[in-house]
C-alpha positions in Angstrom: -11.4 -9.9 -95.5 -8.9 -8.6 -98.0 -5.6 -10.3 -98.6 -2.9 -8.8 -96.3 -0.9 -7.7 -99.3 -3.8 -5.4 -100.3 -3.9 -3.7 -96.9 -1.9 -0.5 -96.3 -0.3 -1.3 -92.9 0.0 2.4 -92.2 -3.6 2.2 -91.4 -2.6 0.3 -88.2 -0.6 3.3 -87.1 -3.6 5.6 -87.9 -5.9 3.3 -85.9 -3.5 3.3 -82.9 -3.3 7.1 -82.8 -7.0 7.7 -83.5 -7.9 5.4 -80.6 -5.5 7.2 -78.3 -6.4 10.8 -79.3 -10.1 10.2 -80.2 -9.9 13.3 -82.3 -9.0 13.5 -86.0 -7.2 16.9 -85.8 -5.1 15.8 -82.8 -4.3 12.4 -84.4 -3.2 14.2 -87.6 -0.9 16.5 -85.6 0.6 13.6 -83.7 1.6 11.9 -87.0 2.5 15.2 -88.7 0.0 14.7 -91.6 -2.9 16.9 -92.7 -6.3 16.6 -91.3 -7.8 15.6 -94.7 -5.2 12.8 -94.9 -6.2 11.6 -91.5 -9.9 11.8 -92.3 -9.2 9.8 -95.4 -7.3 7.2 -93.3 -10.3 6.9 -91.0 -12.6 6.5 -94.0 -10.4 3.7 -95.3 -10.3 2.0 -91.9 -14.1 2.1 -91.7 -14.3 0.4 -95.1 -11.6 -2.2 -94.3 -13.1 -3.1 -90.9 -16.7 -2.6 -91.9 -17.1 -0.6 -88.6 -17.5 3.1 -87.8 -14.4 2.9 -85.4 -15.2 6.3 -83.8 -18.7 7.6 -83.2 -19.6 11.2 -82.4 -21.4 11.5 -79.1 -22.2 14.3 -76.6 -18.9 13.5 -74.9 -16.9 13.8 -78.2 -15.7 11.0 -80.4 -15.9 7.6 -78.7 -14.5 4.2 -80.0 -16.9 1.4 -80.9 -16.7 -2.0 -79.2 -14.8 -3.4 -82.2 -12.3 -0.6 -82.1 -11.7 -1.0 -78.3 -11.2 -4.7 -78.8 -8.5 -4.0 -81.4 -6.7 -1.3 -79.4 -4.4 -3.5 -77.4 -3.5 -6.1 -80.2 -2.8 -3.2 -82.6 -0.5 -1.6 -80.0 1.3 -4.9 -79.5 1.9 -5.3 -83.2 3.4 -1.8 -83.4 5.6 -2.4 -80.4 6.9 -5.6 -82.1 7.7 -3.8 -85.3 9.4 -1.0 -83.3 11.5 -3.5 -81.4 12.5 -5.3 -84.7 13.7 -2.1 -86.5 15.2 -0.1 -83.6 18.4 -2.0 -82.9 19.5 -1.4 -86.5 19.6 2.3 -85.8 22.9 3.2 -84.1 23.3 6.2 -81.8 26.5 8.2 -81.6 26.4 10.3 -78.4 29.5 12.3 -79.3 28.0 13.7 -82.5 24.2 13.6 -81.8 22.3 16.8 -81.5 19.1 15.1 -80.3 16.8 17.0 -78.0 15.6 14.8 -75.1 12.3 15.9 -73.5 12.1 15.2 -69.8 9.2 15.9 -67.5 10.9 16.5 -64.2 9.5 17.6 -60.8 11.2 20.7 -59.4 12.9 18.4 -56.9 14.3 16.1 -59.7 15.3 19.1 -61.8 17.2 20.7 -58.9 19.0 17.6 -57.7 19.6 15.3 -60.6 19.8 17.7 -63.6 22.9 19.7 -62.7 24.9 16.4 -62.4 23.4 15.0 -65.6 24.4 18.2 -67.5 28.0 17.7 -66.2 28.1 14.2 -67.7 26.5 15.4 -71.0 29.1 18.1 -71.4 31.8 15.3 -71.6 29.9 12.5 -73.4 27.4 14.3 -75.6 28.2 18.0 -75.9 25.6 18.7 -78.6 22.6 16.9 -77.0 20.0 19.3 -75.6 17.5 18.9 -72.8 13.9 20.2 -72.8 12.8 20.1 -69.2 9.0 20.4 -68.5 7.1 20.5 -65.3 4.5 17.9 -64.2 1.7 20.4 -65.0 2.8 20.6 -68.7 2.4 16.8 -69.2 -0.2 14.1 -68.9 0.1 10.3 -68.7 -1.1 10.3 -72.2 1.9 12.3 -73.5 4.4 9.9 -71.9 2.5 6.9 -73.3 2.5 8.4 -76.8 6.3 9.0 -76.6 5.8 12.8 -76.9 8.0 13.0 -73.8 11.1 10.8 -73.5 11.1 10.4 -69.8 9.1 11.5 -66.7 11.1 11.7 -63.5 9.1 12.3 -60.3 7.5 10.5 -57.3 4.4 8.6 -58.6 1.7 7.2 -56.4 0.0 5.2 -59.2 1.2 4.3 -62.6 -0.5 2.6 -65.6 0.9 -0.9 -66.1 2.0 -0.2 -69.6 4.9 2.1 -68.6 8.5 1.0 -68.1 9.9 2.3 -64.9 13.1 2.4 -62.9 13.7 3.6 -59.3 16.5 6.1 -59.4 17.0 6.7 -55.6 15.4 6.9 -52.2 15.7 10.1 -50.2 14.9 10.8 -46.6 13.7 14.2 -45.2 15.3 17.1 -43.5 14.1 20.3 -41.9 15.5 23.6 -43.1 15.2 26.5 -40.6 16.8 29.8 -39.9 19.9 29.6 -37.6 18.2 32.0 -35.2 14.9 30.2 -35.1 13.7 29.4 -31.6 13.3 25.8 -32.7 17.1 25.4 -33.1 17.7 26.1 -29.4 15.1 23.7 -28.2 14.5 21.1 -30.9 11.5 19.0 -29.9 8.5 17.7 -31.7 6.4 20.0 -29.5 8.3 23.1 -30.6 8.3 21.9 -34.2 4.5 21.8 -34.1 4.4 25.3 -32.5 6.2 26.8 -35.4 4.8 27.9 -38.8 5.4 25.7 -41.8 5.8 25.8 -45.5 4.4 22.8 -47.4 6.1 21.8 -50.7 5.3 18.9 -53.1 4.4 18.1 -56.6 3.8 14.4 -57.5 2.5 12.7 -60.5 1.2 14.6 -63.4 -1.2 17.3 -64.4 -2.4 20.7 -63.2 -2.2 20.9 -59.4 -5.4 21.2 -57.4 -5.8 23.7 -54.6 -4.7 22.4 -51.2 -7.0 22.0 -48.2 -5.1 22.2 -45.0 -7.6 19.8 -43.3 -7.3 17.1 -45.9 -4.3 15.1 -44.5 -4.6 12.4 -47.1 -3.8 14.9 -49.9 -1.0 16.6 -48.0 1.4 13.8 -48.5 4.4 12.2 -46.7 5.2 14.7 -43.9 1.6 15.4 -42.8 0.5 11.7 -43.1 3.5 10.8 -40.9 2.4 13.5 -38.4 -1.2 12.4 -38.6 -0.2 8.8 -37.7 1.2 10.3 -34.4 -2.1 12.2 -33.9 -0.5 15.6 -34.7 -1.0 18.4 -37.3 1.3 21.2 -38.2 0.4 24.8 -38.9 0.9 25.4 -42.6 1.2 29.1 -43.6 2.2 28.6 -47.3 1.6 25.9 -49.8 4.0 25.8 -52.8 5.0 23.4 -55.5 8.5 24.9 -55.8 11.4 23.7 -53.6 13.4 26.9 -54.0 10.4 29.0 -52.9 10.1 26.8 -49.8 13.8 27.3 -49.0 13.6 31.1 -49.4 10.6 31.1 -47.1 12.7 29.1 -44.5 15.0 32.1 -44.5 12.0 34.2 -43.5 11.3 32.1 -40.5 9.0 29.3 -41.7 10.0 25.7 -41.2 10.6 23.7 -44.4 10.5 19.9 -44.2 11.6 18.5 -47.5 13.7 15.8 -49.1 17.3 15.9 -47.9 18.8 16.1 -51.4 16.8 19.3 -52.1 17.6 20.7 -48.6 21.3 19.9 -49.2 21.3 22.5 -52.1 21.2 25.1 -49.3 23.6 23.5 -46.8 26.2 26.3 -47.3 23.6 29.1 -46.8 24.8 31.2 -43.8 21.3 31.9 -42.6 20.0 28.3 -42.6 20.6 25.1 -40.7 19.6 21.5 -41.8 18.2 19.3 -39.1 16.8 15.8 -38.9 13.0 15.8 -38.5 11.9 15.2 -34.9 9.7 12.3 -36.0 9.9 9.4 -38.5 8.9 10.2 -42.2 9.0 7.3 -44.7 11.6 7.7 -47.5 10.4 8.9 -50.9 11.3 7.2 -54.2 12.3 9.1 -57.2 11.2 7.1 -60.3 11.9 7.4 -64.0 9.2 6.2 -66.4 9.0 5.9 -70.2 6.8 4.6 -73.0 7.1 1.1 -74.4 7.3 2.9 -77.8 10.8 4.2 -76.8 12.0 1.1 -75.0 14.2 -0.1 -77.9 15.3 3.2 -79.3 19.2 3.2 -79.3 19.5 6.8 -78.2 16.9 6.4 -75.6 18.6 3.4 -74.1 21.9 5.3 -73.9 20.1 8.3 -72.2 18.4 6.1 -69.7 21.7 4.5 -68.8 23.3 7.8 -68.4 20.6 9.0 -66.0 20.8 5.7 -64.1 24.6 6.1 -63.7 24.2 9.8 -62.7 21.6 8.9 -60.0 23.7 6.0 -58.6 26.4 8.5 -57.7 24.3 11.0 -55.8 
């Protein structure tokens, strides 16, 4: 093994990214270097470690046993270095023109973002937000720090992420004021009505919904299923505003109360408590360990936490 002073420590950064991306072109793009420079880096790693690192297979490039064994220790080394140098970098909110990238569900974007913008206007007038939908982003992107934060309801999360629960929300029903349900508000009449389903949790491109698969339908339908009931869903949507507009056309929308409250002043709609028990949902903020110690990121996380606390 070479003496450590003869080793280019940038190679550890290359190794980390190569093992995550498993593709020389994508790894190069991630580090903003050319593909030949990354190929050269891989060649040097192979020589240094006396191992092919990535091997071409029918499923694309796959890491060797040695490379997989090194992945976690290398990542820990890079986190430690990150932690050591970050506090030295100050962040001045008043003058910063940083762009924070947030993956936010439609629910989070509608309820949290307007209040966050209000705070930014006063504290950091030049900071910009780039808000993406869950379908634009993968776990991978958050882990790599390509996205500053993801804010949504998550069923399962990799251990490596940092996370903070922003709030819990209960559910409300949004119906037209002249809907027959309003006059005689019972579970039986709720089930007789036609419904709009709305949700988008986690990450990734949504899959088509099957009205018979209660497990995949989420909170509202699982809660009904526990009571041995099923509602008649006419429309499936991932957008809360679409659901609310469909409520104006006579469908029953059962959705988180903070989203429903955006339409509480609508003359055509009325907000009601659901006629059965639905467990509260949790809105969670997650971020990569790579960003944990970044001064600007810490400031931004605190701002979001403060904004959420006053909902």
